SERO-301478 format. One record per residue (C-alpha): residue in three letters; residue number from 1; x, y, z. Coordinates in Angstrom, 2 decimals, always signed. Each point is the difference from the previous one (the first is absolute). Layout:
% residues N
- res, n, px, py, pz
- ALA, NUM, X, Y, Z
...
END
This chain:
% residues 490
- res, n, px, py, pz
- MET, 1, -47.22, +16.95, +4.55
- VAL, 2, +2.65, +2.64, -0.47
- ILE, 3, -0.04, +0.72, +3.75
- VAL, 4, +0.48, -3.68, +0.83
- THR, 5, +2.88, -0.26, -2.48
- LEU, 6, +1.66, +3.11, +1.46
- ALA, 7, -0.45, -1.32, +3.55
- VAL, 8, +1.61, -3.32, -0.96
- ALA, 9, +2.86, +1.81, -1.73
- ILE, 10, +0.64, +2.35, +2.96
- THR, 11, -0.14, -2.87, +2.50
- SER, 12, +2.44, -2.01, -2.11
- CYS, 13, +2.37, +2.97, -0.14
- PHE, 14, -0.01, +0.36, +3.78
- ILE, 15, +0.50, -3.74, +0.49
- PHE, 16, +2.89, -0.19, -2.42
- ALA, 17, +1.60, +3.12, +1.48
- GLY, 18, -0.04, -1.70, +3.42
- ILE, 19, +1.36, -3.24, -1.46
- ARG, 20, +2.81, +1.87, -1.80
- SER, 21, +0.89, +1.89, +3.17
- GLU, 22, +0.16, -3.25, +1.97
- ILE, 23, +2.13, -1.66, -2.70
- GLU, 24, +2.44, +2.92, +0.07
- ARG, 25, +0.16, -0.19, +3.80
- GLN, 26, +0.64, -3.75, -0.13
- ALA, 27, +2.68, +0.61, -2.63
- GLY, 28, +1.73, +2.53, +2.27
- VAL, 29, -0.12, -2.40, +2.98
- SER, 30, +1.31, -2.85, -2.18
- GLN, 31, +2.90, +2.07, -1.39
- GLU, 32, +0.92, +1.16, +3.53
- ARG, 33, +0.13, -3.61, +1.20
- ILE, 34, +2.02, -1.13, -3.03
- LEU, 35, +2.49, +2.87, +0.50
- LYS, 36, +0.49, -1.00, +3.66
- SER, 37, +0.72, -3.56, -1.09
- PHE, 38, +2.44, +1.34, -2.64
- TRP, 39, +1.83, +1.91, +2.79
- LYS, 40, +0.19, -3.19, +2.09
- LEU, 41, +1.46, -1.95, -2.93
- LEU, 42, +2.54, +2.78, -0.57
- GLY, 43, +0.84, +0.15, +3.72
- SER, 44, +0.69, -3.74, +0.05
- LYS, 45, +2.83, +0.60, -2.50
- GLY, 46, +1.64, +2.81, +2.02
- LYS, 47, -1.00, +2.72, +2.46
- GLU, 48, +2.27, +2.81, -1.23
- MET, 49, -0.77, +1.56, -3.39
- ARG, 50, +3.00, +1.58, -1.74
- VAL, 51, +1.47, +0.92, -3.38
- ALA, 52, +3.38, -1.58, -0.81
- ASN, 53, +1.77, +0.60, -3.33
- GLY, 54, -3.22, +1.31, -1.50
- LYS, 55, -1.95, -3.13, +1.06
- LEU, 56, -2.83, -0.26, +2.54
- MET, 57, +0.78, -2.47, +2.80
- ALA, 58, -2.14, -1.45, +2.82
- GLY, 59, +2.81, -0.98, +2.36
- ASN, 60, +2.14, -2.15, -2.32
- TYR, 61, -2.95, -0.83, -2.31
- LEU, 62, +0.27, +1.58, -3.48
- LEU, 63, -3.32, +1.35, -1.36
- ASN, 64, +1.07, +1.31, -3.43
- GLY, 65, -1.18, -2.45, -2.68
- ASN, 66, -1.17, -2.46, +2.69
- TYR, 67, -3.70, -0.85, -0.55
- GLU, 68, -0.46, -2.48, +2.84
- LEU, 69, -1.99, +2.31, +2.32
- PRO, 70, -2.38, +1.55, -2.61
- ASP, 71, -0.75, -3.46, -1.45
- THR, 72, -0.61, -1.37, +3.52
- VAL, 73, -2.50, +2.81, +0.68
- LYS, 74, -1.76, -0.77, -3.30
- GLU, 75, -0.18, -3.75, +0.81
- MET, 76, -1.46, +0.73, +3.45
- TYR, 77, -2.44, +2.82, -0.80
- GLY, 78, -0.01, +0.72, -3.75
- GLY, 79, +0.41, +3.51, -1.36
- THR, 80, +3.31, +1.78, -0.55
- ALA, 81, +2.96, +0.92, +2.25
- THR, 82, +3.11, +2.13, -0.56
- VAL, 83, +3.18, +1.15, +1.78
- PHE, 84, +1.32, +3.45, -0.98
- LEU, 85, +3.54, +1.37, +0.37
- GLY, 86, -0.68, +3.71, -0.05
- ASP, 87, -2.66, +0.37, -2.70
- THR, 88, +1.21, -2.99, -2.07
- ARG, 89, -1.56, -3.47, +0.03
- ILE, 90, +2.73, -2.55, +0.83
- SER, 91, -2.15, -3.04, +0.90
- THR, 92, -3.58, -0.39, -1.25
- ASN, 93, -2.63, -2.30, -1.47
- VAL, 94, -1.68, +2.83, -1.92
- LEU, 95, +0.15, -0.94, -3.68
- LYS, 96, +0.42, +2.16, -3.08
- PRO, 97, -2.28, -0.49, -3.04
- ASP, 98, +2.65, -2.28, -1.54
- GLY, 99, -0.14, -2.30, +3.07
- SER, 100, +3.40, +0.98, +1.50
- ARG, 101, +0.39, +1.32, +3.54
- ALA, 102, -0.20, +3.79, +0.36
- VAL, 103, +3.50, +0.28, +1.54
- ASP, 104, +1.78, +3.40, -0.21
- THR, 105, -3.28, +1.85, -0.62
- LYS, 106, -0.72, +3.07, +2.14
- LEU, 107, -2.52, +0.85, +2.72
- SER, 108, -1.90, +3.24, -0.65
- GLY, 109, -3.15, +1.87, +0.92
- PRO, 110, -1.54, +0.60, +3.46
- ALA, 111, +1.48, -3.23, +1.41
- ALA, 112, +3.55, +1.11, -0.87
- ASP, 113, -0.59, +3.43, +1.55
- ALA, 114, -1.44, -1.45, +3.21
- VAL, 115, +2.53, -2.82, +0.54
- LEU, 116, +3.29, +1.34, -1.41
- LYS, 117, -0.36, +3.75, +0.57
- GLU, 118, -2.13, +0.17, +3.15
- GLY, 119, +1.04, -3.35, +1.51
- ARG, 120, -3.54, -1.16, +0.84
- PRO, 121, -2.08, -3.04, -1.05
- TYR, 122, -2.41, +0.24, -2.95
- ARG, 123, -3.30, -1.87, -0.31
- GLY, 124, -2.33, +0.37, -2.95
- GLU, 125, -0.24, -0.15, -3.77
- ALA, 126, +3.12, +0.40, -2.15
- MET, 127, +0.84, -0.34, -3.69
- ILE, 128, +2.56, -2.78, -0.68
- LEU, 129, +1.19, -0.37, -3.60
- GLY, 130, -3.16, +1.80, -1.17
- ALA, 131, -2.45, -2.20, +1.94
- PRO, 132, -1.90, +0.97, +3.22
- TYR, 133, +0.93, -2.01, +3.11
- LEU, 134, -1.27, -0.07, +3.60
- THR, 135, +3.31, +0.38, +1.86
- ALA, 136, +1.85, +0.23, +3.32
- TYR, 137, +3.51, +1.53, +0.24
- ASP, 138, +2.35, +0.27, +3.02
- PRO, 139, +3.38, +1.80, +0.09
- ILE, 140, +3.15, -2.09, +0.58
- ARG, 141, +2.43, +1.65, +2.41
- ASN, 142, +3.63, -0.70, +0.91
- ALA, 143, +1.45, -0.08, +3.53
- ARG, 144, +0.21, +3.84, +0.01
- GLY, 145, -3.70, +0.35, -0.88
- GLU, 146, +0.65, +1.19, -3.55
- VAL, 147, -2.45, -1.08, -2.74
- ILE, 148, +1.94, -2.24, -2.42
- GLY, 149, -2.86, -1.68, -1.82
- ALA, 150, -3.59, -1.25, +0.21
- LEU, 151, -1.98, -3.22, +0.49
- TYR, 152, -3.18, -0.47, -2.10
- VAL, 153, -2.93, -2.39, -0.34
- GLY, 154, -3.06, +0.48, -2.20
- VAL, 155, -2.65, -1.54, -2.21
- ASN, 156, -1.26, +0.98, -3.44
- LYS, 157, -3.18, +2.01, +0.48
- GLY, 158, -1.61, -1.39, -3.11
- ASP, 159, +0.59, -3.60, +1.11
- TYR, 160, -1.18, +0.75, +3.55
- PHE, 161, -3.27, +1.63, -1.16
- ALA, 162, -0.64, -2.39, -2.90
- ALA, 163, -2.75, -1.94, +1.81
- TYR, 164, -1.52, +3.26, +1.28
- ASP, 165, -0.05, +1.53, -3.50
- SER, 166, -1.53, -3.18, -1.43
- LEU, 167, -2.72, +0.00, +2.69
- ARG, 168, -0.67, +3.70, -0.54
- SER, 169, -0.30, -0.54, -3.75
- SER, 170, -2.41, -2.87, +0.56
- VAL, 171, -2.16, +2.08, +2.35
- VAL, 172, +0.00, +2.94, -2.42
- ALA, 173, -1.01, -2.38, -2.78
- MET, 174, -2.76, -1.45, +2.18
- THR, 175, -1.18, +3.51, +0.91
- VAL, 176, -0.12, +0.96, -3.66
- ALA, 177, -1.80, -3.25, -0.79
- VAL, 178, -2.55, +0.64, +2.76
- ALA, 179, -0.47, +3.55, -1.27
- LEU, 180, -0.54, -1.32, -3.53
- VAL, 181, -2.46, -2.62, +1.26
- PHE, 182, -1.97, +2.57, +1.98
- SER, 183, +0.10, +2.34, -2.99
- LEU, 184, -1.28, -2.80, -2.22
- ILE, 185, -2.74, -0.79, +2.50
- THR, 186, -0.98, +3.65, +0.11
- TRP, 187, -0.05, +0.16, -3.79
- VAL, 188, -2.16, -3.15, -0.17
- LEU, 189, -2.38, +1.42, +2.61
- VAL, 190, -0.34, +3.06, -2.09
- ARG, 191, -0.44, -1.92, -3.25
- ARG, 192, -2.17, -2.84, +1.23
- THR, 193, -2.35, -0.92, +2.76
- LEU, 194, +1.38, -0.39, +3.55
- SER, 195, -1.57, -3.35, +0.84
- PRO, 196, +2.33, -2.42, -1.87
- ILE, 197, +3.07, +1.89, +1.13
- ILE, 198, -1.14, +0.03, +3.62
- GLY, 199, -0.47, -3.76, -0.26
- GLU, 200, +3.55, -0.38, -1.30
- VAL, 201, +1.32, +2.31, +2.74
- SER, 202, -1.87, -2.10, +2.56
- GLY, 203, +1.67, -3.12, -1.33
- ILE, 204, +3.40, +1.70, +0.07
- THR, 205, -0.70, +1.21, +3.54
- ASP, 206, -0.82, -3.55, +1.12
- ARG, 207, +3.22, -1.25, -1.57
- ILE, 208, +1.97, +2.77, +1.72
- HIS, 209, -1.62, -0.96, +3.30
- HIS, 210, +0.81, -3.67, -0.57
- HIS, 211, +3.63, +0.64, -0.96
- ALA, 212, +0.44, +2.51, +2.84
- GLY, 213, -1.05, -2.69, +2.46
- ALA, 214, +2.46, -2.47, -1.56
- ILE, 215, +2.76, +2.61, +0.14
- ALA, 216, -0.80, +0.70, +3.66
- VAL, 217, +0.28, -3.72, +0.83
- SER, 218, +3.32, -0.22, -1.87
- LEU, 219, +1.30, +3.08, +1.79
- ASP, 220, -1.01, -1.47, +3.36
- GLN, 221, +1.99, -3.13, -0.84
- GLN, 222, +2.98, +2.13, -1.04
- SER, 223, -0.30, +1.96, +3.23
- GLY, 224, +0.10, -3.22, +2.02
- PHE, 225, +3.03, -1.20, -1.95
- ALA, 226, +1.69, +3.39, +0.51
- ASN, 227, -0.62, -0.22, +3.77
- GLN, 228, +1.48, -3.52, +0.09
- LEU, 229, +2.97, +1.18, -2.04
- SER, 230, +0.49, +2.96, +2.36
- SER, 231, -0.04, -2.32, +3.02
- SER, 232, +2.55, -2.32, -1.66
- VAL, 233, +2.24, +2.95, -0.88
- VAL, 234, -0.22, +1.25, +3.61
- GLU, 235, +1.07, -3.43, +1.30
- ILE, 236, +2.86, -0.21, -2.52
- SER, 237, +1.06, +3.56, +0.86
- SER, 238, +0.04, -0.87, +3.72
- THR, 239, +2.10, -3.11, -0.69
- MET, 240, +2.42, +1.97, -2.17
- GLU, 241, +0.33, +2.68, +2.70
- GLU, 242, +0.98, -2.71, +2.50
- PHE, 243, +2.42, -1.40, -2.57
- SER, 244, +1.43, +3.50, -0.58
- SER, 245, +0.44, +0.47, +3.76
- THR, 246, +1.78, -3.35, +0.21
- ALA, 247, +2.20, +0.98, -2.95
- VAL, 248, +0.94, +3.23, +1.80
- GLN, 249, +1.00, -1.97, +3.12
- ILE, 250, +2.01, -2.46, -2.13
- ALA, 251, +1.75, +2.91, -1.73
- GLN, 252, +0.85, +1.55, +3.39
- HIS, 253, +1.35, -3.31, +1.35
- SER, 254, +1.95, -0.55, -3.22
- GLN, 255, +1.58, +3.42, +0.42
- SER, 256, +0.96, -0.93, +3.58
- VAL, 257, +1.58, -3.21, -1.29
- VAL, 258, +1.96, +2.01, -2.59
- GLU, 259, +1.23, +2.39, +2.70
- ARG, 260, +0.99, -2.92, +2.25
- ALA, 261, +1.76, -1.72, -2.91
- ASP, 262, +1.87, +3.20, -0.83
- LYS, 263, +1.13, +0.31, +3.64
- THR, 264, +1.07, -3.66, +0.06
- LEU, 265, +1.95, +0.55, -3.21
- ASP, 266, +1.75, +3.05, +1.46
- ASP, 267, +0.77, -1.88, +3.24
- SER, 268, +1.39, -2.96, -1.96
- LYS, 269, +2.21, +2.30, -2.07
- ASN, 270, +1.22, +1.75, +3.16
- GLY, 271, +0.66, -3.39, +1.66
- ALA, 272, +1.97, -1.19, -3.01
- ALA, 273, +2.02, +3.22, +0.04
- GLU, 274, +0.70, -0.38, +3.74
- VAL, 275, +1.12, -3.61, -0.41
- GLU, 276, +2.20, +1.02, -2.92
- ASN, 277, +1.52, +2.73, +2.19
- LEU, 278, +0.52, -2.62, +2.71
- THR, 279, +1.84, -2.16, -2.55
- PHE, 280, +2.27, +2.91, -0.82
- LYS, 281, +0.67, +0.57, +3.71
- VAL, 282, +0.79, -3.70, +0.50
- ASN, 283, +2.41, +0.19, -2.92
- ASP, 284, +1.68, +3.00, +1.62
- ILE, 285, +0.24, -1.84, +3.34
- SER, 286, +1.43, -3.08, -1.75
- GLN, 287, +2.62, +2.13, -1.73
- ASN, 288, +0.86, +1.70, +3.30
- ILE, 289, +0.37, -3.39, +1.74
- GLN, 290, +2.23, -1.22, -2.78
- ALA, 291, +2.11, +3.13, +0.35
- ASN, 292, +0.13, -0.42, +3.80
- LEU, 293, +0.90, -3.64, -0.43
- GLY, 294, +2.93, +1.04, -2.18
- GLU, 295, +1.09, +2.53, +2.60
- ILE, 296, -0.21, -2.63, +2.76
- VAL, 297, +2.06, -2.47, -2.04
- GLU, 298, +2.54, +2.76, -0.63
- LEU, 299, +0.03, +0.73, +3.75
- GLY, 300, +0.75, -3.67, +0.72
- ARG, 301, +2.83, +0.06, -2.52
- LYS, 302, +1.50, +3.11, +1.58
- SER, 303, -0.39, -1.52, +3.46
- LYS, 304, +2.06, -2.98, -1.19
- GLU, 305, +2.63, +2.46, -1.26
- ILE, 306, +0.04, +1.58, +3.47
- THR, 307, +0.71, -3.46, +1.42
- LYS, 308, +3.04, -0.24, -2.26
- VAL, 309, +1.16, +3.41, +1.20
- MET, 310, -0.45, -1.13, +3.61
- GLU, 311, +2.17, -3.06, -0.71
- ILE, 312, +2.71, +2.31, -1.29
- ILE, 313, -0.36, +2.14, +3.15
- ASN, 314, +0.31, -3.13, +2.18
- ASN, 315, +3.13, -1.01, -1.86
- ILE, 316, +1.42, +3.46, +0.48
- ALA, 317, -0.91, -0.08, +3.73
- ASN, 318, +1.68, -3.43, +0.45
- GLN, 319, +3.10, +1.20, -1.74
- THR, 320, -0.07, +3.13, +2.16
- LYS, 321, -0.18, -2.20, +3.13
- LEU, 322, +2.94, -2.01, -1.24
- ILE, 323, +2.01, +3.12, -0.73
- ALA, 324, -0.96, +1.41, +3.45
- PHE, 325, +1.14, -3.26, +1.62
- ASN, 326, +3.34, +0.15, -1.83
- ALA, 327, +0.32, +3.67, +0.95
- ALA, 328, -0.62, -0.88, +3.67
- LEU, 329, +2.77, -2.63, -0.15
- GLU, 330, +2.41, +2.48, -1.54
- ALA, 331, -0.91, +2.61, +2.65
- ALA, 332, +0.60, -2.51, +2.81
- SER, 333, +3.39, -0.87, -1.44
- ALA, 334, +0.89, +3.67, -0.25
- GLY, 335, -0.29, +0.50, +3.77
- GLU, 336, -0.81, +3.35, +1.47
- ALA, 337, +0.27, +1.72, -3.38
- GLY, 338, -2.71, -2.18, -1.53
- LYS, 339, -2.38, +0.16, +2.97
- ARG, 340, -2.14, +2.77, -1.49
- PHE, 341, -0.06, -1.65, -3.41
- GLY, 342, -1.25, -3.14, +1.74
- VAL, 343, -2.94, +1.90, +1.46
- VAL, 344, -0.88, +1.21, -3.47
- ALA, 345, +0.21, -3.54, -1.36
- VAL, 346, -2.35, -1.24, +2.72
- GLU, 347, -2.55, +2.69, -0.87
- ILE, 348, +0.28, -0.83, -3.68
- ARG, 349, -0.65, -3.66, +0.81
- ARG, 350, -3.00, +0.90, +2.16
- LEU, 351, -1.35, +2.17, -2.86
- ALA, 352, +0.45, -2.85, -2.44
- ASP, 353, -1.92, -2.33, +2.33
- SER, 354, -2.77, +2.57, +0.21
- VAL, 355, -0.11, +0.24, -3.79
- VAL, 356, -0.27, -3.77, -0.27
- GLU, 357, -2.87, -0.07, +2.49
- SER, 358, -1.83, +2.83, -1.82
- THR, 359, +0.57, -1.73, -3.30
- ALA, 360, -1.53, -3.16, +1.42
- GLU, 361, -3.05, +1.91, +1.18
- ILE, 362, -0.31, +1.71, -3.41
- GLU, 363, +0.23, -3.38, -1.73
- GLY, 364, -2.82, -1.26, +2.23
- LYS, 365, -2.17, +2.99, -0.86
- ILE, 366, +0.83, -0.39, -3.68
- THR, 367, -0.99, -3.66, +0.22
- GLU, 368, -3.33, +1.01, +1.57
- ILE, 369, -0.46, +2.59, -2.75
- LEU, 370, +0.69, -2.63, -2.67
- ASP, 371, -2.54, -2.35, +1.62
- SER, 372, -2.57, +2.82, +0.07
- VAL, 373, +0.82, +0.85, -3.62
- ASN, 374, -0.51, -3.64, -1.01
- ARG, 375, -3.33, -0.15, +1.83
- LEU, 376, -1.05, +3.34, -1.55
- VAL, 377, +0.95, -1.28, -3.46
- MET, 378, -2.08, -3.12, +0.50
- SER, 379, -2.94, +2.06, +1.32
- SER, 380, +0.30, +2.48, -2.89
- GLU, 381, +0.05, -2.82, -2.54
- LYS, 382, -3.11, -1.48, +1.59
- SER, 383, -1.71, +3.43, +0.03
- SER, 384, +0.99, +0.52, -3.62
- GLN, 385, -1.55, -3.35, -0.91
- LEU, 386, -3.21, +0.88, +1.88
- ILE, 387, -0.13, +3.40, -1.70
- GLN, 388, +0.43, -1.66, -3.40
- GLU, 389, -2.89, -2.34, +0.82
- GLY, 390, -2.06, +3.01, +1.14
- GLN, 391, +0.93, +1.76, -3.22
- GLU, 392, -1.23, -2.98, -2.02
- TYR, 393, -3.25, -0.07, +2.00
- ALA, 394, -0.42, +3.76, -0.51
- SER, 395, +0.56, -0.37, -3.76
- HIS, 396, -2.54, -2.83, -0.11
- THR, 397, -2.43, +2.19, +2.00
- VAL, 398, +0.49, +2.86, -2.47
- MET, 399, -0.83, -2.33, -2.91
- MET, 400, -3.13, -1.22, +1.81
- LEU, 401, -1.07, +3.58, +0.75
- ILE, 402, +0.53, +1.01, -3.63
- GLU, 403, -2.22, -2.91, -1.10
- SER, 404, -2.52, +1.03, +2.68
- VAL, 405, +0.05, +3.60, -1.27
- ASP, 406, -0.72, -1.24, -3.53
- GLY, 407, -2.91, -2.08, +1.30
- VAL, 408, -1.38, +2.88, +2.07
- GLU, 409, +0.29, +2.31, -3.01
- GLU, 410, -1.99, -2.46, -2.14
- THR, 411, -2.59, -0.23, +2.78
- THR, 412, -0.18, +3.81, +0.19
- ASN, 413, -0.54, +0.27, -3.75
- ALA, 414, -2.73, -2.66, +0.14
- ALA, 415, -1.69, +1.78, +2.93
- ARG, 416, +0.17, +3.31, -1.87
- GLN, 417, -1.59, -1.62, -3.08
- ILE, 418, -2.75, -1.50, +2.19
- SER, 419, -0.63, +3.41, +1.57
- LEU, 420, -0.25, +1.60, -3.46
- SER, 421, -2.44, -2.69, -1.17
- THR, 422, -2.21, +0.41, +3.08
- GLN, 423, -0.04, +3.77, -0.48
- GLN, 424, -1.09, -0.47, -3.63
- GLN, 425, -2.64, -2.48, +1.18
- GLN, 426, -1.23, +2.53, +2.56
- ILE, 427, -0.26, +2.69, -2.69
- ALA, 428, -1.89, -2.37, -2.32
- SER, 429, -2.42, -1.06, +2.75
- SER, 430, -0.63, +3.66, +0.89
- GLN, 431, -0.81, +0.71, -3.64
- VAL, 432, -2.37, -2.99, -0.09
- VAL, 433, -1.75, +1.32, +3.13
- VAL, 434, -0.40, +3.44, -1.61
- ALA, 435, -1.33, -1.60, -3.20
- LEU, 436, -2.48, -2.14, +1.94
- LYS, 437, -1.27, +3.05, +1.86
- GLU, 438, -0.50, +1.80, -3.28
- ILE, 439, -1.81, -3.07, -1.40
- GLU, 440, -2.19, +0.02, +3.11
- GLN, 441, -0.81, +3.69, -0.59
- GLY, 442, -0.73, -0.76, -3.65
- VAL, 443, -2.30, -2.88, +0.93
- ARG, 444, -1.83, +2.21, +2.47
- PHE, 445, -0.34, +2.70, -2.65
- SER, 446, -1.28, -2.61, -2.47
- SER, 447, -2.42, -1.36, +2.59
- ASN, 448, -1.32, +3.50, +0.69
- SER, 449, -0.35, +0.56, -3.74
- VAL, 450, -1.94, -3.27, -0.33
- HIS, 451, -2.29, +1.04, +2.86
- GLU, 452, -0.57, +3.37, -1.65
- ALA, 453, -0.65, -1.68, -3.35
- GLY, 454, -2.46, -2.38, +1.68
- SER, 455, -1.78, +2.93, +1.58
- VAL, 456, -0.18, +1.78, -3.35
- THR, 457, -1.31, -3.18, -1.65
- ARG, 458, -2.71, -0.39, +2.64
- ASP, 459, -0.96, +3.65, -0.49
- LEU, 460, -0.11, -0.69, -3.75
- ALA, 461, -2.33, -2.95, +0.60
- VAL, 462, -2.29, +2.21, +2.14
- LEU, 463, +0.03, +2.68, -2.70
- ALA, 464, -0.78, -2.66, -2.63
- GLU, 465, -2.94, -1.20, +2.12
- GLN, 466, -1.28, +3.56, +0.36
- LEU, 467, +0.48, +0.59, -3.72
- ARG, 468, -1.94, -3.18, -0.76
- GLY, 469, -2.84, +1.21, +2.19
- VAL, 470, -0.01, +3.35, -1.76
- VAL, 471, +0.02, -1.71, -3.41
- GLN, 472, -2.85, -2.32, +0.97
- ALA, 473, -1.97, +2.99, +1.21
- LEU, 474, +0.58, +1.80, -3.30
- ASN, 475, -0.65, -3.08, -2.20
- PRO, 476, -3.61, +0.00, -1.23
- GLY, 477, +0.30, -3.69, -0.92
- GLY, 478, +1.56, -1.42, +3.10
- GLY, 479, -0.44, -3.62, -1.02
- LYS, 480, +1.85, +0.48, -3.25
- GLY, 481, +2.86, +1.74, +1.76
- LYS, 482, +0.21, -2.80, +2.54
- LYS, 483, +0.13, -2.65, -2.74
- GLN, 484, +2.71, +1.96, -1.78
- ALA, 485, +1.97, +0.27, +3.29
- GLU, 486, -0.31, -3.77, +0.57
- ALA, 487, +1.11, -0.58, -3.60
- GLY, 488, +2.99, +2.30, +0.60
- LEU, 489, +0.94, -1.93, +3.18
- ALA, 490, -0.35, -3.27, -1.89
END
């Protein structure tokens, strides 16, 4: 009996050692997955990690005293999560004994040495506020690669192994109970005759055989349900993977729309600036035309003054002709002495006639100039009016472009918000796919465990049958033992 008890105890120890090892491995895998999701959530707030004014920033997202990300991790996966600036907790859902958040407490121990001093990740057990935790730490680096903090996720070891400890306690209690029962049986065998006890053992063996069969049937049903559940999870996982792929494509197209909207916004702003510059140029041209128009009008006025001067010259030339005529008469009356003076008078008269003719030609040219000036004034006024109309159209176009720029800017902002939402959707769907795959692995593990338990139960039934045969062979009063077994089954 002692040997059997020791064998059961040793087997239980090996089984529970394997179960504990598997639980620890699953805990490590789970914390690694949760930490990756934590990094994705942090990356969605900002790619560049930096310290500004003693505060930790993810892009423009402030992390000090901001508990959004740790609480999100807890809602999605459970457990605890923390952001460290240096060795100080600045955002966490780890609670102190009084129920407040453990902000401004320090990171210490092997995790602090590995992450902050050596700049490498840490995976394993760590003491947090005096309690053991299964943890995962990663260093946070700035753009220069310097370690400026740490990212942490973990779960309380006691909570994680609670079910395991309870099961182990139950098995230990059962082992002790079996040992006590076998010890009692041995004591009774020593103190009394073997026949009644063998009959009772036979009945117990039959009951064990009966219950082992029932357990085997139940385990077979659970195995079938586990297989169906695994198939359903595989189908859901496949659907979610397709959905995740579609979300990735939508996110890429949304980013293209944002880029196109940004380019359209820039082009609209450049177009508005060019039209505004055109308006300024038109204003300059209008001012120049107005100035030229003034110069042309002034030219016409001066041309009219030249006409007046030419009239004076004509008057002078006519008077000169009259004086030359009188001089010629006086020279003729003077005889031979005035002959030469008469020649001079004739030349003066001819010169005066020439002046009159030239003056007439100049007046004609001046008249043509005045006509051209009048036509140029009319044309300039018409051009000025057209330029003013063009200026009004340009101003109206500028207003329309400004309104268009505002509309394009609103469209760009909306497209950017859509892109951000699709990226968050893509991240969420990826996390769902990961979770479904882990569920599928868990279901497979459970199914394998059920198959193993069924095999053990069937072996137990065979052993019970063999034990019953041995008991019947040892029982001197087989009929009595059989009746007692049937009574036990009843």
